[in-house]
C-alpha positions as CSV (number, residue, x, y, z in Angstrom):
1,M,-4.0,-40.0,-59.0
2,N,-5.3,-43.5,-59.7
3,N,-8.4,-44.2,-57.5
4,E,-7.2,-47.5,-56.4
5,F,-5.3,-45.7,-54.0
6,N,-7.6,-43.2,-52.3
7,D,-7.2,-45.3,-48.9
8,I,-3.9,-45.1,-48.5
9,R,-2.3,-42.3,-50.4
10,P,-1.5,-38.9,-48.9
11,Y,-4.3,-35.9,-49.1
12,S,-4.1,-34.2,-52.6
13,E,-3.7,-30.5,-52.5
14,E,-7.3,-30.2,-53.8
15,E,-8.4,-31.9,-50.5
16,F,-6.0,-30.0,-48.3
17,P,-8.7,-26.9,-47.3
18,E,-11.6,-29.3,-46.0
19,V,-8.8,-31.4,-44.2
20,L,-7.0,-28.0,-42.7
21,H,-10.9,-27.2,-41.5
22,R,-11.0,-30.3,-39.8
23,L,-7.9,-30.0,-38.0
24,V,-8.3,-26.4,-36.8
25,N,-12.1,-27.6,-35.8
26,S,-10.9,-30.3,-34.1
27,P,-12.1,-30.9,-30.2
28,Y,-9.3,-33.7,-29.8
29,L,-6.8,-31.0,-30.9
30,H,-8.0,-28.2,-28.5
31,E,-8.1,-30.7,-25.8
32,T,-4.8,-32.2,-26.2
33,L,-3.2,-28.6,-26.2
34,R,-4.9,-27.7,-23.2
35,K,-3.8,-30.6,-21.4
36,I,-0.5,-30.0,-22.5
37,K,-0.4,-26.0,-21.8
38,W,-2.8,-26.0,-18.8
39,P,-2.6,-29.6,-17.1
40,G,-4.6,-28.4,-13.8
41,C,-7.1,-26.5,-15.7
42,P,-10.6,-26.2,-13.4
43,L,-13.5,-28.1,-15.0
44,I,-15.6,-24.5,-15.0
45,L,-12.7,-22.9,-17.0
46,R,-11.7,-26.2,-19.6
47,G,-14.7,-25.0,-21.9
48,V,-13.2,-21.3,-22.0
49,A,-9.8,-22.6,-22.5
50,N,-10.5,-25.2,-25.5
51,L,-12.4,-21.8,-27.0
52,V,-9.1,-19.7,-26.5
53,I,-6.7,-22.6,-27.8
54,K,-9.3,-22.5,-31.1
55,Q,-8.5,-19.0,-31.8
56,F,-5.3,-19.2,-31.4
57,I,-5.0,-22.1,-33.9
58,R,-6.7,-20.2,-36.2
59,K,-4.4,-17.2,-36.1
60,Q,-1.6,-19.4,-36.4
61,M,-3.1,-20.7,-39.6
62,R,-3.5,-17.5,-41.4
63,G,-1.3,-17.7,-44.9
64,I,-1.6,-21.2,-44.9
65,K,-3.1,-21.8,-47.9
66,T,-1.2,-25.3,-49.3
67,R,0.6,-28.4,-48.2
68,E,3.8,-26.7,-48.7
69,D,2.8,-24.0,-46.8
70,F,1.7,-26.3,-44.1
71,Q,4.9,-28.2,-44.0
72,Q,7.5,-25.5,-44.1
73,K,5.9,-22.7,-42.0
74,L,4.2,-25.1,-39.3
75,I,5.8,-28.1,-39.7
76,I,9.4,-27.2,-40.4
77,D,9.9,-23.3,-39.2
78,K,7.8,-23.9,-36.1
79,F,7.7,-27.6,-34.5
80,M,10.9,-29.2,-35.9
81,H,12.7,-25.6,-35.2
82,W,11.2,-26.2,-31.4
83,I,12.7,-29.4,-31.2
84,I,15.9,-28.8,-32.3
85,E,16.4,-26.0,-30.7
86,N,15.0,-27.3,-27.3
87,T,15.5,-31.2,-27.2
88,T,18.9,-31.7,-29.2
89,N,22.4,-30.2,-29.3
90,G,22.5,-29.6,-32.9
91,L,21.1,-31.5,-35.9
92,S,23.7,-32.3,-38.5
93,F,23.9,-34.6,-41.9
94,S,26.2,-35.5,-44.6
95,G,25.9,-37.0,-48.2
96,H,23.4,-35.1,-49.0
97,E,25.3,-33.5,-51.9
98,K,25.7,-36.5,-53.4
99,L,21.8,-36.2,-54.5
100,D,19.8,-34.8,-57.2
101,R,16.6,-32.6,-56.8
102,D,15.7,-33.5,-60.0
103,T,15.7,-37.3,-59.4
104,A,13.3,-39.2,-57.7
105,Y,14.6,-41.6,-54.8
106,L,13.4,-44.1,-52.3
107,Y,15.2,-43.3,-48.9
108,I,15.2,-46.3,-46.5
109,S,16.6,-45.7,-43.1
110,N,17.1,-47.7,-39.6
111,H,14.2,-46.9,-37.6
112,R,14.8,-45.4,-33.8
113,D,11.7,-43.0,-33.1
114,I,8.4,-43.0,-34.2
115,V,8.2,-39.4,-35.8
116,L,11.5,-38.2,-35.1
117,D,13.1,-39.9,-37.9
118,V,11.7,-39.2,-40.8
119,A,11.5,-35.4,-39.3
120,F,14.9,-35.1,-39.0
121,I,15.3,-36.7,-42.3
122,T,12.5,-34.2,-43.7
123,C,14.5,-31.2,-42.1
124,A,17.6,-32.2,-43.7
125,M,15.6,-32.3,-47.3
126,V,14.6,-29.0,-46.9
127,D,17.8,-27.7,-45.7
128,A,19.7,-29.2,-48.4
129,K,17.0,-27.8,-50.9
130,L,15.6,-31.3,-52.4
131,P,12.4,-31.4,-52.6
132,F,9.7,-32.8,-49.7
133,I,9.4,-36.8,-49.4
134,E,6.2,-39.0,-49.3
135,I,6.6,-41.0,-45.7
136,A,5.2,-44.7,-45.1
137,I,3.3,-44.6,-41.8
138,G,2.0,-47.5,-40.2
139,D,-2.1,-47.9,-39.7
140,N,-1.4,-48.7,-36.2
141,L,-1.0,-44.9,-35.6
142,L,-4.3,-44.0,-36.9
143,M,-5.9,-43.7,-33.5
144,N,-8.9,-41.2,-34.5
145,Q,-9.8,-38.8,-37.6
146,F,-7.7,-35.9,-36.1
147,V,-4.6,-38.3,-36.3
148,E,-5.4,-39.5,-39.6
149,D,-5.6,-36.1,-41.4
150,L,-2.7,-34.7,-39.5
151,I,-0.5,-37.5,-40.8
152,R,-2.0,-37.4,-44.3
153,I,-1.6,-34.0,-44.8
154,N,1.8,-34.0,-44.3
155,R,2.4,-36.4,-47.5
156,S,2.2,-39.6,-45.7
157,F,1.0,-42.8,-47.3
158,I,-0.6,-45.7,-44.9
159,V,0.9,-49.3,-44.5
160,R,-1.8,-51.9,-43.6
161,R,-0.6,-54.1,-40.9
162,N,-2.1,-57.2,-39.1
163,L,-4.4,-58.3,-41.8
164,P,-5.7,-61.9,-42.1
165,L,-3.1,-63.4,-44.9
166,R,-5.3,-63.1,-48.0
167,E,-5.9,-59.3,-47.3
168,Q,-2.5,-58.5,-46.1
169,I,-1.1,-59.9,-49.5
170,G,-3.7,-57.5,-51.1
171,A,-2.8,-54.6,-49.1
172,S,1.5,-55.4,-49.6
173,L,0.5,-55.6,-53.9
174,K,-1.1,-52.4,-53.6
175,L,1.3,-50.8,-51.5
176,S,4.1,-52.0,-53.7
177,K,2.2,-50.4,-57.2
178,Y,1.6,-47.3,-55.0
179,I,5.2,-47.0,-54.2
180,N,6.3,-47.5,-57.8
181,H,3.8,-45.3,-59.2
182,T,4.8,-42.5,-57.2
183,M,8.4,-42.7,-58.0
184,K,7.7,-43.1,-61.6
185,E,5.8,-39.7,-61.1
186,G,9.1,-38.5,-60.2
187,N,8.3,-38.0,-56.5
188,S,10.7,-39.3,-54.0
189,L,9.9,-41.7,-50.8
190,W,10.7,-42.7,-47.2
191,I,10.3,-46.1,-45.6
192,A,12.0,-47.8,-42.5
193,Q,14.0,-50.7,-42.9
194,R,11.8,-52.7,-40.8
195,E,8.3,-52.6,-39.0
196,G,8.6,-51.1,-35.9
197,R,11.2,-49.6,-34.1
198,A,15.1,-51.1,-33.5
199,K,14.6,-50.9,-29.9
200,D,17.7,-53.3,-28.9
201,G,19.9,-50.8,-31.1
202,K,20.3,-53.6,-33.9
203,D,19.2,-51.8,-37.3
204,L,18.7,-54.8,-39.2
205,T,16.5,-54.5,-42.7
206,N,13.9,-57.0,-42.9
207,P,14.3,-58.5,-46.6
208,A,10.3,-58.6,-46.9
209,I,10.1,-55.2,-47.1
210,L,12.4,-55.4,-50.5
211,K,10.3,-58.2,-51.6
212,M,7.2,-56.4,-51.0
213,L,8.9,-53.2,-53.2
214,Y,9.2,-55.7,-56.1
215,L,5.6,-57.5,-55.7
216,S,4.1,-55.5,-58.3
217,E,6.8,-55.7,-60.5
218,R,7.9,-59.4,-60.7
219,K,6.2,-59.5,-64.2
220,S,8.1,-56.8,-65.8
221,E,11.3,-57.5,-67.9
222,K,13.5,-56.7,-64.6
223,N,14.7,-59.6,-62.5
224,F,15.0,-58.6,-58.8
225,S,18.9,-57.1,-58.9
226,E,17.9,-55.0,-62.2
227,Y,15.0,-53.5,-60.1
228,I,16.7,-52.8,-56.9
229,N,19.5,-50.9,-59.2
230,S,16.8,-49.3,-61.0
231,M,15.0,-47.7,-58.0
232,N,17.4,-45.4,-56.6
233,L,17.2,-46.8,-53.2
234,V,19.3,-44.6,-50.8
235,P,20.3,-46.1,-47.3
236,V,20.3,-43.7,-44.6
237,S,22.4,-43.9,-41.4
238,I,20.5,-42.1,-38.3
239,N,22.4,-42.1,-35.2
240,Y,20.8,-40.1,-31.4
241,E,23.8,-39.4,-28.9
242,L,20.4,-40.1,-26.4
243,D,17.2,-42.3,-26.6
244,P,14.7,-40.3,-24.6
245,L,12.8,-43.6,-24.0
246,D,16.1,-46.0,-23.2
247,N,14.5,-47.1,-19.9
248,L,11.2,-47.7,-21.1
249,K,13.1,-50.0,-24.1
250,A,15.2,-51.8,-21.9
251,W,12.1,-52.5,-19.7
252,E,10.2,-53.9,-22.7
253,I,13.1,-55.7,-23.9
254,Y,13.6,-57.3,-20.1
255,R,10.0,-58.5,-20.0
256,K,10.3,-60.3,-23.3
257,E,13.6,-61.8,-22.4
258,T,12.0,-63.2,-18.7
259,R,8.3,-63.3,-19.5
260,G,8.4,-64.4,-23.5
261,E,6.2,-61.0,-24.3
262,H,5.7,-57.4,-23.7
263,T,1.8,-56.2,-23.6
264,K,1.2,-53.0,-25.2
265,R,-0.5,-50.4,-23.1
266,K,-3.8,-48.5,-24.4
267,H,-1.9,-45.8,-26.6
268,E,1.4,-47.0,-25.7
269,D,2.7,-45.8,-29.2
270,L,1.2,-42.1,-28.7
271,I,3.0,-42.0,-25.2
272,S,6.3,-43.0,-26.7
273,M,5.9,-40.3,-29.3
274,Y,5.0,-37.7,-26.8
275,F,8.3,-38.6,-24.8
276,G,10.5,-39.0,-27.6
277,I,9.7,-35.2,-29.1
278,K,9.9,-33.8,-25.4
279,G,12.9,-35.5,-24.5
280,M,16.5,-34.9,-24.5
281,K,18.4,-36.3,-27.7
282,G,21.5,-34.8,-27.3
283,R,23.3,-34.4,-31.0
284,V,21.9,-36.4,-33.9
285,H,23.3,-37.2,-37.3
286,L,22.4,-38.1,-40.7
287,N,24.5,-39.9,-43.2
288,F,23.1,-40.1,-46.4
289,G,24.4,-42.8,-49.1
290,E,24.7,-43.1,-52.7
291,P,21.6,-44.9,-54.7
292,L,22.3,-48.9,-54.1
293,R,24.3,-50.6,-57.0
294,G,25.4,-54.0,-57.5
295,N,24.3,-57.6,-58.0
296,F,21.5,-58.4,-55.9
297,P,20.6,-62.3,-56.1
298,S,18.2,-62.2,-53.7
299,D,16.2,-59.7,-51.3
300,K,18.1,-60.9,-48.5
301,S,21.5,-59.6,-50.6
302,A,20.3,-56.1,-50.7
303,A,19.2,-55.8,-47.2
304,D,22.9,-56.7,-46.4
305,A,24.1,-54.0,-48.7
306,I,21.6,-51.5,-46.5
307,D,22.5,-53.0,-43.1
308,N,26.3,-52.4,-44.3
309,F,25.9,-49.0,-45.0
310,I,23.6,-48.0,-42.1
311,C,25.8,-49.6,-39.6
312,Y,29.2,-48.5,-41.2
313,N,28.2,-45.0,-41.1
314,Y,26.6,-44.4,-37.8
315,K,28.3,-41.5,-36.3
316,I,29.4,-42.6,-33.1
317,W,29.0,-40.4,-30.1
318,P,30.6,-40.4,-26.7
319,T,27.5,-42.2,-25.1
320,N,27.9,-45.3,-27.5
321,Y,31.8,-45.6,-26.3
322,I,30.8,-45.0,-22.6
323,A,28.2,-47.8,-22.7
324,F,30.8,-50.2,-24.5
325,D,33.5,-49.6,-22.1
326,S,30.7,-50.1,-19.2
327,L,29.7,-53.2,-20.2
328,N,33.1,-54.5,-20.9
329,E,34.4,-53.5,-17.7
330,G,37.4,-51.6,-19.5
331,D,38.8,-48.4,-20.9
332,R,39.3,-49.4,-24.8
333,F,37.7,-46.0,-25.7
334,K,38.5,-43.8,-22.8
335,D,39.8,-41.1,-25.1
336,K,36.5,-40.9,-27.0
337,Y,34.8,-39.3,-23.8
338,T,35.6,-37.4,-20.9
339,E,34.7,-38.7,-17.0
340,E,32.2,-35.8,-16.4
341,E,30.5,-37.2,-19.9
342,K,30.7,-40.6,-18.6
343,I,29.1,-39.9,-14.9
344,M,26.2,-37.5,-16.7
345,F,25.7,-40.6,-19.2
346,L,25.3,-43.5,-16.7
347,K,23.2,-41.4,-14.1
348,R,20.3,-42.3,-16.6
349,F,20.5,-45.8,-15.5
350,R,21.1,-45.6,-11.9
351,H,17.3,-46.4,-10.9
352,L,17.3,-49.6,-13.2
353,P,17.7,-53.2,-11.7
354,S,21.2,-54.6,-12.8
355,A,19.9,-57.1,-15.8
356,V,17.7,-53.9,-16.9
357,R,20.5,-51.4,-16.7
358,K,22.8,-53.7,-19.1
359,I,20.2,-54.1,-21.7
360,G,20.1,-50.1,-21.7
361,L,23.8,-50.2,-22.0
362,R,23.7,-52.2,-24.9
363,T,21.5,-50.4,-27.1
364,Y,23.9,-48.0,-27.2
365,A,27.0,-50.3,-27.4
366,E,25.6,-52.3,-30.2
367,A,26.7,-49.7,-32.9
368,V,30.3,-49.6,-31.7
369,E,30.4,-53.3,-31.5
370,K,29.1,-53.2,-34.9
371,K,31.6,-51.2,-36.1
372,I,34.2,-52.9,-34.9
373,S,32.9,-56.5,-36.5
374,M,32.7,-54.8,-39.5
375,E,36.3,-53.6,-39.4
376,R,37.7,-56.6,-38.4
377,D,35.9,-58.6,-41.2
378,A,36.8,-55.9,-43.9
C-alpha cells in the first residue's frame, strides 16, 4: 500500500498481531466491559474484576490469527449475531443476487445509525458470500487509541472532517485517491450518502460526496458522467422498523428548530452508538441496487438518481404507516397495521410534548410521504 495513505487506511494484515495485542490489553476495554457487566462493582474489587475480564478476552481471542478471523469469528458470529438475535425481529435483504463476487463495488447507503448501517450491510455481504468491504468512518469517532484500533482493524478508512479550508481540500483529495486506488485494486467499499445521520428521516445524498470521489480523477480522460458509470456505484436502501434513538433525535431537531442549534454533549456520539446497538430495532431490511448507469451531467443529477433508488426501495413497515396516519389524523393506510401495533408504537412517544412528538412521528412518516410523492410523479 502507498505510504501516502498510512494515516487513513485500514490496518494491514502485517500490522494485525500488534494491533490485536493492544486491543486485548487495553485498560479502556477492560474498564468499559466491567461497567457494562457489573456497573455497581465496589471500588475495592474493580482491579480484580478488570483482571478477570482481561483473561476472558484473551480466551475469546484464541484462534484469531487474521483480520478475516477477527471480523468473521468475533464481529459477525458473536457481536452481530447477538445484536440480530436480541435487538431485532430479523434482518432481511434483497437485490444482492445481482452482484458479482469478483467485481469491486462502491456501496452508498442512507445513514440512520452510526455503527449498524454498515454492520448490517457487512452481515448481508457475508451471508451472500460476497467479500468483506472497506468502510468509511468519520474521524469524529476516533476518541482514543482503543477506538481507532478497533475501527481500523475492521477494514475502516478514515474520513477527515472539520479542518481548515486548505487542509480540508488536501484531505478530500487524498480520500478520493485512496477510494479510487482501492477499487482499482479490486476491493469494494462503503460510504454513507452524507456526513452525519439523517435524523429527520430525509435521506438525501450530498452531491459533494460524489464531487469528492471524482476529485482525483478530474484530469483523466473520463468526464464526470463517464466516471460515475465506471465506478460500479451501488445504492443501498436501509430501513429500520424502530429507531432506538427516535426520542433523542426528535428533541435534537426540536432544539434546532426552536433555539437555532443543538449543542453536542461530551461523548454524545459514543452514547448514541451504545443505545443504538442495545435498543430494539424491530425488523431491518436492506435493498441493494444495480450499479448506477446513465447520463449524469452534474454531481446533483447523480445524487438525485441515488436518492430515487433509496427512497423508492424502502421496505415500508407498519410503524411508517401508523406515523403517517397519526400525523394526518386519518386512516388511509389502516389495512397496513393492526390496532395493537398502533397502540404499542404510539406509546414510544407518550411522554413527549406535542411538538416534539410530531417531530418524532414525522421521521417515520417521511418514508411514506416520499414514496407517495414519487409514485404520483412517475
